[in-house]
C-alpha positions as a printed NumPy array, in Angstrom:
array([[  5.716,  -9.852,  -3.181],
       [  7.555,  -9.675,  -6.112],
       [  5.711,  -6.379,  -7.189],
       [  6.15 ,  -4.781,  -4.106],
       [  9.945,  -5.692,  -4.126],
       [ 10.533,  -4.641,  -8.337],
       [  9.067,  -1.03 ,  -6.921],
       [ 11.316,  -0.574,  -4.258],
       [ 14.457,  -1.536,  -6.005],
       [ 13.185,   0.935,  -8.854],
       [ 12.464,   3.402,  -6.609],
       [ 16.412,   2.514,  -4.995],
       [ 17.843,   2.683,  -8.409],
       [ 16.145,   5.976,  -9.436],
       [ 16.658,   7.52 ,  -6.323],
       [ 20.736,   6.478,  -7.067],
       [ 20.651,   8.56 , -10.42 ],
       [ 19.078,  11.498,  -8.734],
       [ 21.646,  11.419,  -6.203],
       [ 24.762,  11.16 ,  -9.036],
       [ 23.101,  13.79 , -11.06 ],
       [ 22.478,  15.986,  -8.   ],
       [ 18.494,  16.299,  -8.296],
       [ 16.25 ,  16.064,  -5.646],
       [ 13.299,  14.436,  -5.964],
       [  9.891,  15.021,  -6.547],
       [  8.145,  12.467,  -4.618],
       [  6.756,  14.047,  -1.11 ],
       [  8.466,  13.5  ,   1.799],
       [  8.11 ,  10.266,   4.41 ],
       [  5.786,  12.119,   6.525],
       [  3.217,  12.731,   3.763],
       [  3.977,   9.116,   2.92 ],
       [  2.57 ,   8.809,   6.114],
       [ -0.463,  11.16 ,   6.461],
       [ -1.508,   9.367,   3.295],
       [ -1.518,   5.854,   4.943],
       [ -3.507,   7.219,   7.181],
       [ -5.971,   8.217,   5.208],
       [ -6.238,   4.454,   3.772],
       [ -6.473,   3.106,   7.609],
       [ -8.821,   5.198,   8.479],
       [-11.089,   5.217,   5.776],
       [-11.442,   1.628,   7.483],
       [-12.503,   2.091,  10.538],
       [-16.057,   2.923,   9.876],
       [-17.105,   0.099,   8.719],
       [-15.179,  -2.062,  10.813],
       [-16.95 ,  -0.25 ,  14.138],
       [-20.193,  -1.351,  12.206],
       [-19.005,  -5.236,  11.385],
       [-18.47 ,  -5.416,  15.193],
       [-21.149,  -3.425,  16.104],
       [-23.609,  -5.595,  14.237],
       [-21.59 ,  -8.557,  15.391],
       [-20.886,  -9.835,  11.721],
       [-17.64 , -11.905,  10.628],
       [-14.596,  -9.673,  10.727],
       [-11.878, -12.169,   9.374],
       [-12.954, -12.228,   6.293],
       [-14.229,  -8.569,   5.642],
       [-10.313,  -7.38 ,   7.114],
       [ -8.57 ,  -9.965,   4.744],
       [-10.258,  -9.505,   2.148],
       [-12.185,  -5.978,   1.641],
       [ -9.796,  -3.892,   4.422],
       [ -6.763,  -6.295,   2.862],
       [ -7.094,  -5.17 ,  -1.148],
       [ -8.471,  -1.123,  -0.099],
       [ -4.808,  -0.323,   1.712],
       [ -2.53 ,  -3.205,  -0.047],
       [ -4.122,  -3.152,  -3.256],
       [ -5.743,  -5.971,  -4.564],
       [ -4.232,  -9.146,  -5.285],
       [ -1.635,  -9.683,  -8.004],
       [ -2.541, -12.684, -10.35 ],
       [ -0.061, -14.95 , -10.355],
       [  0.29 , -16.367, -13.724],
       [  0.853, -13.017, -14.864],
       [  4.308, -12.802, -12.647],
       [  6.021, -16.525, -14.296],
       [  8.105, -15.763, -17.167]])
């Protein structure tokens, strides 16, 4: 969770700097980011449907494979401690 908060804080800081300088952000608009999220989630529909149809275990698959694909790999906790 810490890397996500740090990333958000860094983004906010850069956004404030851009605003003070009067520069437009090169980042895509929010609608494009929602489209990218849709792509990530949509990629998981077929594997989930296949597992559901075959009666395989879903919980572990959703927590491990799907979550890692959509949210990124878990962060090594030992690197967070400084």
